[in-house]
C-alpha positions in Angstrom: 0.0 0.0 0.0 1.3 3.4 -1.0 0.1 7.0 -0.7 1.2 10.5 -1.5 -0.9 13.6 -0.6 0.0 17.3 -0.8 -1.4 20.3 1.0 -0.6 24.0 0.9 -0.1 25.4 4.3 -0.4 29.2 5.0 2.5 29.1 7.4 6.2 29.7 7.2 8.3 26.6 6.6 10.3 27.0 9.8 7.1 27.0 11.9 5.7 23.9 10.3 9.0 22.1 10.6 8.9 22.5 14.4 6.1 19.9 14.4 8.4 17.3 12.9 11.3 17.7 15.3 11.8 14.9 17.8 11.2 17.1 20.8 7.7 17.8 19.5 6.7 14.2 18.5 3.8 14.1 21.0 2.2 17.1 19.4 1.6 15.3 16.1 1.0 11.9 17.6 -1.6 12.3 20.4 -1.6 8.6 21.2 2.2 8.6 21.7 3.1 7.7 25.3 6.9 7.9 24.9 9.5 8.9 22.4 12.9 8.0 23.8 16.2 8.3 21.9 18.1 5.0 21.9 20.7 5.6 19.2 22.6 8.5 17.7 21.2 12.1 18.1 17.7 13.6 17.8 16.8 15.2 14.5 19.4 13.5 12.4 19.7 10.7 9.8 20.3 7.4 11.7 18.5 8.4 14.9 16.5 5.6 16.5 13.8 6.1 19.0 11.6 3.8 21.0 8.1 4.9 20.6 5.3 3.6 22.8 1.6 3.7 22.1 -1.4 2.4 23.9 -3.3 0.0 21.7 -6.4 -0.9 23.7 -5.1 -1.8 27.1 -1.7 -2.9 25.9 1.4 -0.7 25.6 3.2 -1.3 22.2 6.7 -0.2 21.6 8.4 0.2 18.2 11.9 1.2 17.2 11.5 4.1 14.8 14.6 4.9 12.6 15.1 8.3 10.9 16.3 7.1 7.5 16.7 10.7 6.1 16.7 14.1 7.8 17.2 17.2 5.6 16.9 20.7 7.0 17.7 23.4 4.5 16.0 26.9 4.3 13.8 26.0 1.4 13.3 22.2 1.8 12.9 19.9 4.8 12.5 16.2 4.7 12.0 13.6 7.4 11.8 9.9 6.4 11.1 7.4 9.2 10.7 3.6 9.1 9.6 1.0 11.6 8.3 -2.5 11.9 5.0 -3.1 13.6 4.5 -6.4 15.5 6.7 -8.2 13.0 3.8 -8.0 10.5 4.4 -4.7 8.7 7.1 -2.4 7.6 6.0 1.2 7.6 7.7 4.2 5.9 6.6 7.8 6.3 8.2 10.6 4.3 7.3 14.2 5.3 8.5 16.9 2.9 8.1 20.7 3.3 8.9 23.0 0.4 9.0 26.7 0.9 6.7 28.4 -1.6 6.8 31.9 -0.1 7.5 33.6 3.2 4.2 32.3 4.7 3.5 29.4 2.3 4.7 25.9 2.6 3.9 22.8 0.5 3.5 19.8 2.8 3.8 16.4 1.1 3.0 13.2 3.1 3.9 10.0 1.5 4.4 6.5 2.7 4.2 2.8 2.3 2.9 -0.1 4.4 4.3 -3.6 3.4 3.2 -6.9 4.8 6.3 -8.8 6.1 4.4 -12.1 6.5 1.5 -13.8 4.8 -0.7 -12.7 7.7 0.5 -9.1 7.4 -0.1 -9.1 3.7 -3.6 -10.5 4.1 -4.4 -7.9 6.8 -3.4 -5.1 4.5 -5.4 -6.5 1.6 -8.4 -6.9 3.9 -8.2 -3.4 5.2 -10.5 -0.6 4.0 -8.8 1.7 1.4 -11.3 4.4 2.3 -10.3 4.2 6.0 -6.6 4.3 5.2 -7.2 7.4 3.0 -9.2 9.0 5.9 -6.3 8.4 8.2 -3.8 10.1 5.9 -6.1 13.1 5.4 -6.8 13.3 9.2 -3.0 13.4 9.8 -2.5 16.2 7.3 -5.3 18.2 8.8 -3.8 17.8 12.2 -0.5 19.2 10.8 -2.4 22.2 9.4 -4.2 22.8 12.7 -1.1 22.4 14.9 0.9 24.7 12.6 -1.8 27.4 12.9 -1.8 27.1 16.7 2.0 27.1 16.7 2.0 30.3 14.7 -0.2 31.8 17.4 2.2 30.4 20.1 -0.3 27.9 21.5 -0.2 24.2 21.1 
């Protein structure tokens, strides 16, 4: 499964980028319980974090690796990858392109691959409509949080 969506944000690139820095992970991921550095340094290629989420009554922890971290004045990219329960490999790529002083093109793309027969079957059985809603919901959360950040309130 692959997706790629774009959204124009009426915010400066530096403000939006703050949302994608490790120290602000809990802002974009409200279900995130913990985001703990386990290897290398925050906000760089090669960083690994243990991320914990509550799934029902169970705490799940994944090792999330930053595969690419680019931070230039006009373009910013964060590519992360993790395995979920040994069933799926998930890649997220967030790209911000400066289009003006207060205009940023936000691109969210990703893939989910089944690592086992069970994982592949689960992905095939999942609702494409629901997956698309999840992507759009995340993008709207970025837009909302960037607006609040601009007003200096989370």
